[in-house]
Structures are given as structure tokens and as C-alpha cells.
N, C-alpha and C positions, 0 to 999 in steps of 0.2 A: 799562665795557661788558660785558654778559654775555648769553648766549643759552641758553634752555632749550627742549627739545623734549618735548612731552607730548600724546598722543592726537591726533597730526596737526597740532598747532599749535606753530610756532616763535615764541617770545616773545623779542624783542630789546629790551634796555633801555639807553638812553643813561644812563650812570652816571658823570658827572663833575661832581657839583653844586658843587664848589669853584670852578669857572670857568663855571658856568651852562650846562653841556654845550656849551660853545663847540666849534667845529669845528677842533680842533687836529690836528696830525699823528698823535698817539697815538689820539685818538677815531676819526678816519677809518680808520686802520689796523685798529682793533678792530671798527669797523663792517663792514669788508670781511671780516674773519675770521668775524664772526657770520653774514653773508650766505652765506659758504661753508658754514657748518654748516647754515644753513637750506635749502640745496640737497639735503639728504638726501631720498631718495626717498619716505620716509614722511610728509614735510611736506605738508600740504594747504593751509595758510594761514600768513602771516607777520603777527605784531602788533609794531608798533614803538612802544614806550612810553618812559618816561623816569623818572628819579629826580627828585622835586620839588626846588625849586619851579618850575624853568624847564624847558620842553621843549628849547629850543635857542636860544642868544643869537646865533647866526651865526658868522662866522669868529672865530678866536682872535686878536684884534688885539694881544694882549700877549705872544704867543709869540715866543721869540727866533728860532725857525725857522718861516717861513710854511709853511702846509700845501700850497700850490701848487693849481693848478686841476684837475689830472688826477684825483686821488683823489676830489674832490667830484663832478666830472662823471660819473665812472664809478659812484659811489654812487647818483646820481640815475637813471642809466641802468639799473642793476641792480634797483632797487626797482620801476621801471616795467615792465621787461622780464621780470621774474621769472615762471616758469611758473605760479606760484600767486598768488592774490590777496594784496595787501598792505594792511594797515590801520594807520593812525597813530592812536594813543590819546593825546590831548593834554589835560593838565590844567594847563598853565602857559603863560606867555607865549612867543611865538615871534617871532624877529626875523630879517630878512635871509636868509642862507643856510639857516638853520633852516627857513624857510617853504619853500625849495626841496626840502629833505629830506622834509618833511611832504607837500608837494603831489605828490611823485613817487609816493606810495602811491595805490592805487586808491580806497580809502575813507578818509575823514578824519573822526574823531569828536572833537569838542572840548567842553569845559565852557563854559557861558555867560560865565564870568568871563575867559576867555582873550582876550588882546590880540595885535595883530599890527603890524608896521611894517617897510617896506622902507627901511632906514636907509642904504642904500648912497650915495645922493647927499650925505648929510650928512658923509661921509668922503671924498668926491671920486671915487667909482667908480660903476659902474652895475650893476643886478641882471641881468647878462648870462647867466651859465650857468643860474641859476634861472628865467630867463624861459621856458625851454623847457617844463618841466612846468607852469609857472603859466599861460602863455598858452594851453597845450592845454586848461586847465580853464576859463579866463575869457576873455571878450572884451577886447581891448586898451583900449577906451574905459572900461570899468569899472575898469581898472588905472591909467589915466592919472594920476589925482590921487595915489593912494598911491605909485606909482613916482616921480613927479616931485617930490613934496613930502616924502616920508618920514614922513607923518603917521601917527599911531597910530589903528587902527580896531578895532572890536569883533567878537565872534563872530557877531552878528546880521548885520553887514555882510558878513563873510566867507562866510556862508551865502548871502546874497543875490547876491553876485557869482560864486558857484560855486567859490570857493576851498576850501570844506569841504563835506562831504556831510551831516553830522549835528551838531547842537548838542544836548547832552544833560546833564541835571542828574546823571546817573549814567553816566559814560563807560564804566566797567568793564562795567556791565550791558548797555549798548547794543552794545559790542564783542562781548560774549558772545553776544548775539542774532545779530549778523552772522556770527560764526564758525560758530554752529550751523546757520545758513542755508546757508553755504558747504559745510560738512561733509555736509549733507543732499543735496547735488547730486553728480552723477557726476563724478569727477576729471577725466576727459578732456573732458567737456562744459563744466565750469567753466574749464578752461584755454583751450578754444576760444573760449568767450564773452569771456574777458578779451582774447584776441587781437583779436576783433571790435571790442571797445570801444576798443582802443588803435590801431586802424588810422587813419591820417590821411586816406587816400583810400579810398573805398568802390567796389568793383567787383562788380556784380550777378552776373556769371558766376562770379567767385571765390566769392561768398557762396552761390550756388546749389550749386556743387560741394562746399563745405564742408557745407552742410545735408544733401546727399545721402549724403556719407561718414558723417556722424554718425548719421543714421537707419539706416544699414546696419551700424553698429558694435555690438559686444556690449553696451556700456553702454546703448544705446537698447532693445535686446531686453530687458535686465533691468528697465530702468525701466518699460517698457510691461507686462511680465509682473507687476511689483509693482502697477501701477496697476489692471490687470484683476482681480487677486486681492486687492486691498485690503490688501496687506502692505507691509512696508518694504523698499526695494530694498537689495541687498547690493552694495556697490561694491568692486571689486578694486583 
């Protein structure tokens, strides 16, 4: 696992190809350390990628010491609740718990060849923790067959059920376009928009108050100034 920060982008790479980036104690510890780095104030977006050929094979079932549930649950929560947008860049197969890590990100870009499977029932367990971000993205009826059978499905189906947001022949280029779009927005406005997207219950009064606060904030003044003068806004 390693994390690099450049021009406002924190790139975290799952880097344990010998065990197919399985969720071992070490990998989860390193993921949390990388997420700590990504909390630096200059970071505007987090990209979660991987060393080929597999994005993540799920839990490390061959480990002598099980990883436990707490680090996994916390990693999913941190990717979802991060103040900045998170993007999963996926060029290889994803299984079980790996889908939970992927689905916790705000945007998920996958190659057309990527396959998925919720294999938990095949080993006598349930996709419990990962169901939280996945059911937030997809309706339960669309997940019934994959969850209950452990069947393998492709990127087109993942897009259809809402598990991923983009299927691209060039994952890196699509991620770069998304990153540029995020960096083009005002940091505070992007953070607020992410919170709006992530709310499970919508309250009109709260949304009205948020809108009024944002319109009165310095970022809105700068954005409107740039719009009026046809210049590029400068975000602090």
C-alpha cells in the first residue's frame, strides 16, 4: 500500500499482488495509514487504485490471523464520510469484501473486463458489513440474485444495477476527467455537495439553510465574480 499526494490529489494504491490484494491485517492497517495521509488539508480528491491484476479478492482467508471486522467497517466508513470525493479506479476483478471497499467510494470507474461476485455464501457467511455501502447504491431486489447465489457478473450489469458509476475502456483517462471536474469546483461547495449526496434522509428546511449559507459564503462570491467576468475562479 502506498499513498502519494500531488496537485490536490491523493492516490492510494492497494499493493499486495501476491495475495491478490486480499484484505489482510497488514493491508487494512496500511489502508488506514494511507487514509490518514489523505486527510491533509491540501487534498481535494482521493483516488483508490490497485496493483494488477486484481483490485481486491476480499478477505484474506489464508491468513493465520484474521483481520477482524472493525478495521474493515471503519475503512468503509472513512471512504464514504471523507470530506473530499473518493474515486475507485478498477482494472481487475473484485470479490466479496473488495466490492465493499470499492462501493464505499463516491465514484467507481471500472474497465469493461472487470468481473464481480459476492462469494460470502459460498464459504458460509453473509455480505453483512459490505451491504451498508452497497445497498445505499443499489436496490435490494437487484442484489438478491448476486447476494444469494454468489454468481459472477460483469461490468455492464454492475453499471445497470448502480454498483459502479462508469465503465470505461480507459479507466485512467476517465478518472483524470472526473478529478479535473472536481478540482474545478469550489472546495467547500464540493464538500457540501458530497454531504447532500450521502444523506439518507432529506430535510427541505435543512437543505434550504445549507443553500442560503453557501450562497452567502466567499466561494459563491468568487464563483459568481468569475462567471460575470468570464475568468477562471480562484479557490482558496
